[in-house]
C-alpha positions, -999 to 999 in steps of 0.1 A, spaced: 36 -917 634 66 -921 611 93 -932 629 112 -903 625 85 -878 634 85 -906 664 122 -901 667 123 -861 663 93 -859 693 111 -882 715 146 -893 725 159 -912 752 181 -893 780 190 -921 807 166 -943 799 136 -924 801 117 -909 770 121 -873 767 100 -849 746 123 -825 724 95 -797 710 73 -777 729 50 -746 716 58 -712 730 38 -682 726 54 -657 709 52 -616 723 26 -602 700 23 -565 698 -13 -555 710 -24 -519 697 -58 -541 697 -40 -562 667 -27 -589 683 -47 -610 656 -28 -591 628 7 -592 648 5 -628 654 -8 -641 613 25 -623 597 44 -640 623 35 -674 608 31 -660 571 57 -670 547 82 -643 535 70 -637 503 35 -628 517 48 -609 544 33 -567 547 28 -547 567 3 -551 598 -17 -523 592 -14 -528 552 -31 -559 562 -55 -550 586 -72 -532 555 -67 -556 530 -91 -584 556 -112 -552 568 -116 -544 524 -120 -582 516 -149 -588 543 -165 -558 531 -170 -572 490 -174 -602 502 -206 -621 507 -193 -630 545 -218 -600 562 -248 -596 558 -250 -562 569 -288 -561 574 -279 -580 610 -261 -548 616 -288 -523 600 -313 -542 629 -288 -537 660 -295 -512 676 -260 -496 679 -258 -496 644 -281 -475 636 -266 -449 623 -249 -456 593 -219 -433 596 -215 -453 629 -213 -483 608 -191 -467 589 -162 -461 605 -167 -491 626 -160 -507 593 -125 -481 591 -117 -485 622 -122 -524 617 -134 -523 652 -169 -542 644 -156 -579 632 -145 -598 659 -117 -625 650 -140 -655 633 -149 -628 609 -112 -619 604 -100 -656 599 -128 -663 572 -117 -629 554 -79 -644 557 -84 -676 545 -100 -659 511 -66 -634 507 -46 -666 516 -57 -698 507 -24 -715 512 -23 -708 550 -44 -731 578 -50 -710 603 -53 -733 635 -65 -714 665 -68 -723 703 -90 -700 722 -88 -698 757 -121 -684 775 -136 -683 803 -170 -699 814 -200 -685 833 -193 -707 863 -153 -696 861 -138 -728 844 -115 -719 813 -125 -735 782 -109 -745 754 -117 -747 720 -99 -756 684 -110 -739 653 -93 -745 619 -99 -717 595 -88 -725 557 -107 -725 523 -101 -758 516 -88 -784 540 -68 -807 516 -46 -784 499 -33 -761 520 4 -757 522 13 -744 562 -2 -737 590 1 -712 619 -9 -721 650 -23 -691 675 -34 -687 704 -63 -666 719 -66 -659 752 -99 -647 759 -99 -643 794 -73 -607 781 -86 -601 746 -51 -613 734 -39 -629 701 -3 -646 707 16 -663 677 29 -709 687 60 -716 678 78 -743 677 108 -746 705 129 -771 705 140 -777 738 179 -791 729 186 -762 708 169 -735 724 157 -723 695 123 -716 678 118 -743 652 95 -733 618 81 -770 603 68 -759 569 60 -797 568 33 -804 596 3 -805 586 -26 -804 619 -38 -836 618 -2 -847 624 3 -873 652 31 -852 666 19 -821 664 -12 -828 677 3 -842 707 24 -810 716 -7 -792 715 -22 -812 738 6 -807 761 6 -770 760 -29 -770 768 -27 -789 798 
């Protein structure tokens, strides 16, 4: 961590270190499209499109790519009917978050989608997993931080919040392995 990054993270107030930044989940619309709303909040302005168009484009990308083994779906009991399968594809209800993020990495190779997944285990404990989705980990330009609350089935974009200025800030230059961002993520997860 560079001295400048450290100074941005910590300030001394009466001799006590204080963290200036924190991650906060943004409120995202539901309608089963919270994943797409969350992704759009992190996009650069040149990439922003209508949420329905993004959903359709990602679905189309998944269907024409080699990402889906359709034989698997045809062997599943719930998808024996070809019409039902086509309708599920059209409505995007058959593709879970993993498949959508895989499609997004094909369509938007300059982004890394950093997803924190919160879920409940069979024993009742809460589990946290961190997933990275990108076409090339060495060449992405911007990292988009997203929280998935698997307990309620909802995605939220994570904003970097400046507690001193009391406002959200957008930081393009941080990489997923930046020590400052890792520290903030650990604090957020706690």
